TIKOL-792226 format. One record per atom (N, C-alpha, C): residue in one letter; x, y, z. Coordinates in steps of 0.001 Angstrom, whole numbers, plus 500000, padded with zeros to 6 digits. Atoms other than C-alpha are relative to their C-alpha. Example, Ala and Ser with C-alpha at 12.3 -4.5 7.8 and 13.67 -1.06 7.14 Angstrom:
2
A500890498810500000A512300495500507800A500900501200500000S499180498810499940S513670498940507140S499230501090500730
//
This chain:
325
M498763499405499522M689376907690826646M501183499380499259K498774500464500625K692750907430824892K500905499399501062L499156500712499053L695064904946826609L501320499681499314K498683500290500549K698802904863825911K500527498729500661L499644501321499496L699899901246826255L501345499587499413G498665500381500439G703577900213826098G500272498539500270L499804501438499880L704429896563825435L501216499555499199S499013500644500855S707211894359824180S499266499249498896E500638500674501126E706555892652820875E500081498495500170S500058501456499918S705437889038821097S498672499548499417A501267500550500487A702709886734819856A498867500320500958R501032499758498981R700865887520823119R499534501450500014T500393498589500023T700820891296822597T499553500463498615R500312499586501374R700443891409818812R498499500185499761P501425499773500245P696627890973818882P499492501343500538L500383498674499505L696380894181820940L500488501086499053A499434498987500891A698617896072818524A499319500006498640D500594500036501348D696915894858815328D498486500195500017G501410499665499908G693419895603816616G499063498825500094R500889501148499853R692110892051816855R499388499936501393V500510499910498630V691679892641820593V499986501456500408V500116498620499517V690440895918822047V499833499983501516V500221499808498569V690407897205825608V498641500660500147D501372499512499987D686698897600826210D499884501308500784G500228498710499351G685746901194826992G501145500977499850F498823499140500130F689168902612826056F500539499889498580D499370499950501319D690914903659822851D501498499809500212A498614500330499679A694266901902823256A500925500324498833D498928499685500946D697227903397821415D501206499172500432V499011500985499574V699674900471821550V501338500254499308T498633499908500506T703425900904821160T500731498719500368L499178501186499777L705558897783820742L501457500387499835T498587499627500059T709252898166821479T500822498965500751G499114500916499315G712280896364822856G499830500071501507V500282500094498570V712041895215826457V500806501009500812Q499196499142499128Q714975897079827987Q499744501472499730A500323498609500319A714248900307826123A498660500396500605L501317499741499421L710636900054827256L500104500245501500F499884499873498550F711576899562830906F500758501269500380N499224498796499679N714197902306830892N499148501249499839Q500842498829500254Q711732904769829404Q498910500146501049Q501128499907499070Q708859903889831722Q500459500305501424T499565499787498618T710837903807834972T500627501368500206V499400498673499880V712500907139834223V499024501099499579E500860498952500555E710005909094832094E498513499730500194H501403500363499746H706740907231832887H499110500386498820T500623499586501261T705647907592829272T498589499465499823Y501243500697500354Y702766905109829156Y499022499973501171D501045500111498976D699456904966831001D500008498611500637A499869501381499536A699842901202831281A501139499383499221C498768500447500619C702987899298830561C500379498614500512E499321501218499575E704570895874830605E501163500430500903F499131499467498957F706758896171833695F500786498846500621P499246501065499330P709595894132835279P499420499723501387I500794500329498820I707998892259838163I500686500410501292A499307499605498769A710697892883840786A500019501518500148T500037498535499938T710808896579839888T498625500470500437Y501336499646499518Y707043896709840363Y499913499836501512L500035500192498549L707448895260843859L500736501129500712R499276498875499396R709979897977844580R499150501258500040T500836498793500001T707440900660843594T498994499994501142L500974500069498912L705103899399846327L500553500543501308Q499401499423498791Q707566900691848922Q499923501522499998D500235498561500094D706966904245847675D498637500291500615P501307499726499381P704208905710849897P498911500355498990A500995499621501014A702511907040846741A499530498798499192R500320501183500803R702461903562845172R499527500413498596P500395499370501269P702522905088841670P499378499061498978Y500527500952500969Y701570901881839862Y499121498963500689L500877501073499550L698895899213840209L500122498854499006A499823501152500888A699528895731838819A498668499376499632V501102500825500489V697072893694836780V500578498594499836P499397501334499985P697582889899837124P499998499285498651V499664500640501270V698604889167833557V501510500115499855F498555500133499979F702160888176832767F500510499838498574P499640500057501418P703329889087829248P501259499198499706S498769500768500214S706685887351829740S500222499049501168R499595501012499027R707575884137831557R501201499264499425H498837500731500491H710734882087831352H500577499149501117F499120500778499133F712575879222832988F501426500457499673R498757499294500297R715991880863833338R501276499180500192L498772500773499867L718390877976833970L500764499933498679S499353499954501311S719098878180830244S500777501292499788C499448498659500186C720335881745830755C501186500289500917I498760499848499246I723434881129832884I501128499542499091F498874500276500880F726585881295830794F501297500062500797V498724500027499288V730101880477831961V501139500077499004S498806499897500823S733564881141830633S500703498661499929E499200501214500148E735581878265829228E501295500088500807H498795499822499190H738466879761831242H499758499624501462A500339500246498594A736612879034834519A499688498529500213D500291501386499649D736516875629836171D498677499965500773V501343499955499418V732779875846836794V499157498953499294R500813501071500566R730669872732836274R498616499923500618T501291500037499307T727853873086838805T499709501376500564P500302498702499395P725997876069840277P500791500268501286A499276499797498745A727710875510843634A501434500458499762D498637499560500322D731071876096841905D500111501511499858L499978498539500165L730065879761841502L500203500744501315A499702499348498720A730613880457845210A501385500628499925G498736499282500036G733341883070845456G500425500459498616R499671499602501373R733306883639841690R499333501330499655R500502498701500472R732462886765839683R498958499745498917I501123500205500908I729066886764837956I499559501346499441G500495498788500632G728117889442835460G498481500030499978I501450499802500124I724602890868835502I499786501455499611S500128498632500525S723412893923833613S499119500880500872V500919499248499133V720618894979835998V499714499120501213F500073500888498842F720601893668839565F498574499582500321D501369500370499636D716817893777840060D499228499373498843M500702500638501117M716032892204836673M499430498674500467A500698501198499529A713580889351837102A500822498741499782A499171501177500249A715961886848835521A500986499788501138G499045500109498900G718513887605838240G499338499639501313V500725500300498759V715969887547841067V499638498515500056W500390501414500028W714643884149840008W501218499085500062L498834500874499996L718085882680839335L500694499977501347R499377500002498671R719555883815842643R499184499139500959G500849500773499106G716566882290844423G500021498515499688I500025501414500381I716455879042842462I501330499332500318L498696500604499718L720201878430842747L500237499880501505H499876500060498545H720065879211846471H499168498850500567D500926500976499418D717059876980847190D500207498582499495H500009501320500636H717669874091844791H501379499487499590Y498691500423500503Y721371874025843882Y501155500323500941G498954499837499003G723285874997847016G500940501167499796L499177498804500171L724648878357845853L499401501138500810D500474498883499188D724197880938848601D499977501266499147R500148498819500852R722915884109846932R501067501059500291F499000499001499639F725551886157848804F501424499559499669A498645500537500160A728514883932847871A500768500576498806P499239499422501112P729420885334844406P500194501508500164T499908498558500230T730581888830843515T499250500298498706Y500806499653501170Y728142890463841092Y500633501203499295V499329498982500803V729758892494838316V498948500661499114I501064499254500681I727469895210836931I500580500694498773G499563499324501217G727818896429833363G499029499753498873G500843500204501171G726291896538829904G500246498642499382L499857501341500555L725636893208828220L500864500003498746E499286499999501279E726905894061824739E500832501258499763E499218498767500105E728296897569825194E500378500452501399A499589499461498709A730277899137828002A498996501058500444R501001499077499468R728013901151830274R500543500610501284S499408499309498849S729010903764832845S499039500137501176G500969499850498912G725794903799834886G498846499043499834D501155500886500033D722536902015835611D499062500376498865E500969499744501061E719980901637832847E498712500592500551H501071499311499290H717228902506835305H500303499911501495P499600499887498588P717296903354839042P500064498648500702Q499734501271499344Q718751900496841069Q500273500205501488V499569500051498606V719382899545844672V500986498843500102Y498982501027499814Y722446897565845725Y500019499627501475P500244500303498590P721512895821848975P501269499596500750D498919500427499122D723830895248851902D500107498475499991G499761501433499911G725379891817852237G500544499396498729F499478500468501273F726238891424848556F501324500693499699S498768499409500505S729594892062846941S499785500406498548F500227499472501335F729409894275843854F501279500599499431E498998499263500760E731824895513841210E499288500649498821S500522499362501200S731135897893838342S501093500007498946R499037499976501110R732831897540834954R499435500847498877S500442499098501058S732510900350832456S500976500026498832D498967499987501035D735521899508830284D499750498982498888A500283501032501004A734077896514828409A498623499426500271S501311500623499805S730823894663827867S500148498710500792L499984501264499265L729895891684830017L500251498827499065A499756501066500973A729868889516826894A501489499850499719E498557500029500245E733497890465826212E500758499502501220L499317500412498772L734530890025829841L499859498501500224L500218501433499829L732995886543829908L500882499206499040A499192500713500984A734737885442826722A501480500043500359A498594499844499630A738060886744828055A500341499333501325G499759500618498705G737625884971831390G500175500981501135E499878498998498937E737578888235833363E498817499946500969I501058500409499082I734245887168834823I499772498510499760D500142501449500091D733398883550835500D498677499568499396A501338500392500445A729706883548834649A499188501249499712L500908498921500374L726840885656833387L498570499527500205M501445500204499904M723177885768834416M499349501039499113T500487499079501006T721205887299831604T498619499595499519A501271500305500650A717812887544829958A500193499738498515R499726500143501430R719431887524826521R501376499377499842A498719500673500192A722213885242825309A501049500996499509P498950499090500462P725536887054824868P500426499672498579S499567500187501391S726910887541821367S501197499072499901T498828500876499993T729970885502822375T499632498527500165W500465501384499945W727852882325822597W499059499743498821P499095501125499719P727857879783821066P501387500258499432G498617499761500367G731604879557820644G500528501187500775G499456498803499378G733772882481821605G500490499800501414G499513500249498646G735008880787824759G498922500022501052V501138499924499078V731535880738826316V499121498769499801R500948501114500052R729216877836827164R498907500249501033R501055499918498988R726019877370829130R500349499122501194L499744500790498806L726244876162832704L499231498680499923F500807501202500206F723414873706831994F500046499677498506D499877500352501418D724345872000828726D498644499683499387D501350500347500451D720790870655828417D499033500497501076P500770499416498895P718648872996830529P498568499512500106R501428500338499981R715238871651829578R499640498990501090P500359500920498912P715240868609831905P500098500638501385A499864499336498699A716477870761834794A498825500940500248E501124499082499845E713750873315834166E498692499233500183Q501176500841499796Q711133870583833883Q499970499449501427D499931500479498617D712331869160837212D499603501094500977Y500373498871499139Y712021872602838783Y498486500177499998F501455499833500067F708441872862837537F499286498876500741R500644501121499314R707554869386838775R500128500134501522T499776499829498565T709005870251842189T499167501127500582T500605498781499448T707439873695842581T498644500350499408G501211499578500699G704588874011840057G500071501426499491I499842498582500350I706015877445839170I500611500147498613F499440499515501256F706535878886835701F500262501486500236P499719498643499502P708322882130836653P499549501108499055A500370498794500747A706858885454835531A501161500976500037M498990498948500096M709374888000834323M499369501394500073H500644498690500105H706940890838833653H498553499913500467V501403499847499641V703576892048834871V499504501247499279L500547498768500556L701237894708833526L499756500974501144A500161498992498951A701280897925835567A499340501247499424V500776498826500395V698843900855835318V500341501146500951K499807498852499111K699456904339836628K498814500075500961R501055500085498993R697518904330839884R499003501167499916P500995498912500105P695971907833839517P499012499790498862L500900500259501128L694550906770836156L498993498914500361A500913501057499561A693092903583837651A498978500536500990E500933499403499043E691554905627840435E498956500860499295A500950499179500764A689967907980837895A499084499148499132H500773500895500873H688755905039835769H500058498597500595P499875501271499268P688162902083838119P499664498757499191T500248501169500850T686969899825835291T501237499608499189L498848500230500867L690386900060833620L500772498719500335P499221501230499739P692271897269835481P499327498742499475M500679501212500467M689624894666834705M499864499985498482A500066499944501460A689243895879831118A501327499548499397L498686500439500472L692992895399830640L500182498506500219Y499887501431499714Y692874891998832297Y499267499190498929D500795500739500986D690110890806829969D500649500042498615A499379499864501314A691914892153826895A501242499121499882F498782500808500059F695183890432827753F499687498508500005V500407501412500021V693442887134828445V499568499613498582R500438500292501366R691801887328825011R501183499972499036A498835499951500887A695090888279823327A500851498744500151Q499203501202499780Q696900885362824912Q499325498771499409A500723501114500606A694186882950823811A500177500012498480L499776499911501442L694575884234820261L501409499559499628A498617500402500271A698352883749820455A500115498485499943R499983501463500025R697772880089821255R499287499474498757T500756500436501170T695151879692818522T500804500175498717D499208499731501207D697525881223815964D500995498885499707L499034501072500213L699937878333816496L499383498801499288F500678501077500704F697323875998815051F499900500274498492D500096499637501418D697438877849811705D501302499606499305S498810500497500685S699878875918809549S500101500490498557T499941499467501358T699172877894806379T501389500563499714A498627499484500044A702412879791806971A500453500096501451L499592500090498598L704289879056810181L500403501368500539D499719498711499364D704507882016812561D501398500041500594T498659500077499432T707840880827813992T500893499216499047V499081500794500814V710933879137812572V499984498536500422L500083501381499535L709973875937814412L499153499176499037P500786500788500962P708894873298811862P498857499234500647W501041500730499285W706832871497814517W499442500879501119Q500397499071498947Q705519874559816350Q498746499511500734L501207500490499336L702087873027817049L500326498785500857E499626501176499217E703607869744818175E500769500410501265E499272499493498822E705957871695820490E499023500539501036L501007499479499077L702960873497821992L499288498863500718L500766501086499398L701022870291822567L500862499167500941A499098500745499123A704047868481824009A500261500769501291T499768499170498812T704700871385826368T498784499985500909E501215500019499180E701084871423827510E499789498641500657R500062501308499335R701239867682828181R500937499949501197D498985500041498948D704325868261830313D499675500959501142L500200498950498998L703394871488832118L498536500287500296G501419499756499792G699618871451831838G499468501027499022P500569499107501008P697241873295829511P499897501450500444D500148498641499485D697081876347831781D501345500544500458L498670499617499531L700838876877832033L500208501508499997W499813498542500083W700556880563831053W498769500699500589A501246499510499420A697635881286833352A500095501475500398S500173498665499439S696450884789834118S499204499874501291G500819499988498800G694702885787837312G500788499740501271V499361500097498687V695456885653841019V500072498562500487A500058501330499382A694384882146842042A501067499069499438A499060500933500615A696512880216839550A501446500407500218N498641499479499895N699545882412840191N500426500314501429R499675499657498612R699469882748843978R501350499422500447P498697500509499548P702399880354844681P501174500704499317M498931499307500726M704521882023841980M500206501402500549L499902498630499489L703733885509843294L500578500017501413E499430500081498651E704461884520846888E501498499720499936Q498577500334500118Q707780883071845747Q500829501189499555V499198498868500464V708937886156843863V500080501082501075V499920499078498865V708043888330846866V501064499523500982D499001500554499079D710087886010849101D501414500227499467Y498671499827500569Y713038886196846700Y500441501460500032C499646498578499944C712907890003846555C500337500430501430V499662499728498601V712883890141850366V501380499425500312A498712500640499731A715798887693850534A501150500763499348D498983499212500689D717724889826848032D500187501391500599G499932498648499463G717075892985850067G499477501060499060L500564499025500933L715295894603847136L498771500679500574I501134499425499288I712202895156849274I500106499597501467G499943500273498571G711768895291853026G498702499485500573T501318500438499545T708125894228853215T499611498737499252R500479501226500628R706810890745852575R498526500200499636F501355499678500423F703755891898850663F499182498735499793T500907501090500326T700776889597850501T499591500121498536V500473499963501384V699385888675847104V498890501037499864E501091499017500048E696331890801847935E500549501417499917E499420498655500026E698551893832848524E500577500351498632L499439499724501323L700086893469845068L498973500625499068F501065499554500910F696713894248843468F498979500881500710A500930499175499225A695113896461846136A499827501356499331G500283498735500668G693431899380844420G498658499936499309P501276499997500714P690539900274842123P499768498677499263G500351501256500666G688753897172840845G500556498768500677A499330501117499349A690529894971843398A499069498816500250E500915501098499698E687421892961844269E499875499056498801Q500083500813501218Q687068891776840673Q501328499335499679I498681500515500342I690796891373840122I500365498832500912L499622501047499058L691305889300843270L499149498758499851A500859501170500240A688471887006842210A500426499217498762T499565500694501217T690331886027839020T500822498760500344
//
C-alpha cells in the first residue's frame, strides 16, 4: 500500500526519506518540508496519511468525537524551551516572574513551545500562566489570522496584532517578550536579548528535577487508515525507532561532519552523560511522565477539557502492541 508520510527535515527523519529505513509492509512516499507549513497543511487540508504533528494540537483532536487521528509514541522533535524566551531591551524584565502583567508575543497559542513554557514558568518560576497578556501575530511577517484553527481559552488576556511582525514589535518595545520555537530575526542585537542569558544550566536543572525532555511533536496517523490497516501504527513505530538510531550512529562518522559543530560527537557523548543514553526515547513506558505532564498543561491552559490518560492517547488499532513499548 502507498503511504503518504509528511515530516519535517532532520537527521531523525532523513533515513526514512533517503530509503535507508522502510516502513515494513508499506510503500512510504516521504515528503520533507518546513514545520509550520507542514502543520498548517495537515490541520487544514489533511494531506498526509501519517504526519509529524504538534503534540498539543493532537490532544485537541481527541476531543472530536470522530477522533480523526491516532498517535504513535515516537517524538520527531523535542526541545528544552527556556532558550526560546526573548525579551526587549526596552523592558525591565530580568526574571520570568517579571513578566506578570506584561505583553508576550506568541505566533500560535497552542504551539507546543508555548504550552511547555507556560507550564514550566508557572510551576518552576512563579509566573502565573494567566498573568501576562498574550499578543498573537506572525513571527516575521504581519498576519491577519490564525495559521491553523485555534482556540483562545477563557481566563487569558489576548491581543491580536496584524500591523507588524512579532519580531519587529519586540525590537521596538511594543511587546515585552516573545515565546517562540524559532529565534526572531531581531536577535542577536536589534534591541532583543534572551531572558535566560545562559539557558543550558537552567534546562539541565529542569531535567534533573523532573526527568522530562519535552516533546514538541508526535507522529499521528489518520484513524480510518489505521483501522483499515491495523499493522500500520506498529510498522511506523519500528521504522522511526530505526531511523532515530541511524541518526545517532551518523554522528560517529567524522569523515565529513554532518553539522557545523566541530565536536559533534563529543557534544553527543557529553549530553548523554548528563541526560542519560535514552534521552530521546520512543515508546510509552519511558515517556509516561512527559505525556502526563503535557496533558496536565493542556488542561491547565484550557486547550482541552479532558485529562486523558496515557492509554487514551494511543487507544486504537494496534494499541496492545503500542502500549507495551
